[in-house]
C-alpha positions, 0 to 999 in steps of 0.5 A: 836768892829766893830762900836764904835771902828771907830767912827770919833770923833777925841776927842777920839784919844790919845793926846800922838800921835800928828802926825807931832811933834818932841817931845812927851810929852817932849821926842824926837821922836828921842830918842824913835827911837833909843831907840827902835833900842837898845831895839830890838837888845839888842846890841849897836853896832848892833843898830848903825849900824841899824841907820847908826850913830856911837855908841858913840851918841847913847850911849850918846842919851840913857843916856839923855832919861834915865836921862830925865825919871829919870829911867833905861831903860836898864841893861848893863854888859860887856857881855850883854844888858837887859831891865828893867821893865820900858825899857819893858814898854817904848819899848811897848809905843814907838812902838805904838807912833812911829807907829802912827806917820808913819801910820799918815804920810802914810795916810796923803800922800794917802789923799793929792794924792787922793788915800786912801788905806789900808795895810793888814799884814798877815803871809806868807803862814799862812792865805792864804784861809782866806786872799784870802776870805777877799780880794775878799769879800771887793773888792766887797763892795761899796767904797772899796779902794785898799788893799795893802797885807804885807806878813810878816816872823814872828811877824806880830803884829809888822807891826801894831805897827810901822804904816807899816799896818793898820790891820793884820791877826794874830793867837792867842796865837802865835801872841801878840794882847795886846794894839790892837783892835780885832775881832775874825774870827775863832778857831780850834785845833792844830796839830803836822806836821812831817815826816811820818818816825818819831816815833810819825807819827803813833799815833792818837793823842799826848799831848803837853808835848810829843811834847815839849820834842822833841829835834828837835821841830822847834824854832821860833824868838822872836820880837827882833830877838833872838831864845829861847834856844834849840837844835831844828832848827831856822826857819823864815818863813813857807816855810823854816819850810816845808822844813825842816820838809819834810827833816825830820829835825824838827817838829812843832805845827801848826793850823789844817788848814795846814792839807790841805797844806802837802807835800807828806811824812809829816803827822799831828797828832793832839795835843789833849790837846793844847790850841786852835788857834784863827784867828783874825783881829787886828788893832791899837786902835786909828785907825779912818778909814771909810775904815778900819771899812768896811774892819773888817765888812766884815771879820767878816761877812764870818768867 
């Protein structure tokens, strides 16, 4: 909650995030970066290319990390790489550790330059009205610092985990908030958006099972960049999604707020039994910024 979450007593800051050090509990941060790349790509060749290194030293580093921890992190076959349960845990922990280090470095540089600021992440096109209100309201606060807006195509929560952002506007249940501190801004129902020529377009409401059975239901990427199985269009951002909906190539379930942004020839039908969508402002639990506390307070004040 706002208040206690931002006390400046640094004794409560998790000691597994020692900014400026090259090891964390005996594990090198380089090893964690290498592991995260492999875990997200699920392919040693692509991970090596992403890191700008050769594949053999990457493979050796992962093997050394597994040996040091005494657990298998990856399951390797001739056809695929997958994470073990231990690997899933280390991926989440590694993102938090590396994110905290990255954020600490960014904030330290800002303090040295006497230019404190905040980075607020949001899905591109996903929270326009809330984002605009929040920025205006915060800018009017005494002592407000500049806010840089980071617009993400998808998986906005990763901007918090990797240290690129101080806070983010997220939508539960679509964007995970586990391990983050959150404050609820508002809750709304869901609609399915589709071309007015679609067979379901004339209905006053549909059930979630009806929508999930549609072969043209849009597919969004997972955090590792892979798409779930299905025949629907693969989409990466809302601009792409809406264009494909207008063309009659896909349908998608979205928060009710999108009713006001539909182009001619596109309709929104309520999904009567869908889970409510909750918009939250989220931030890392180790954050201790007064400016961030003020931003969260302002966000919850007008929601």
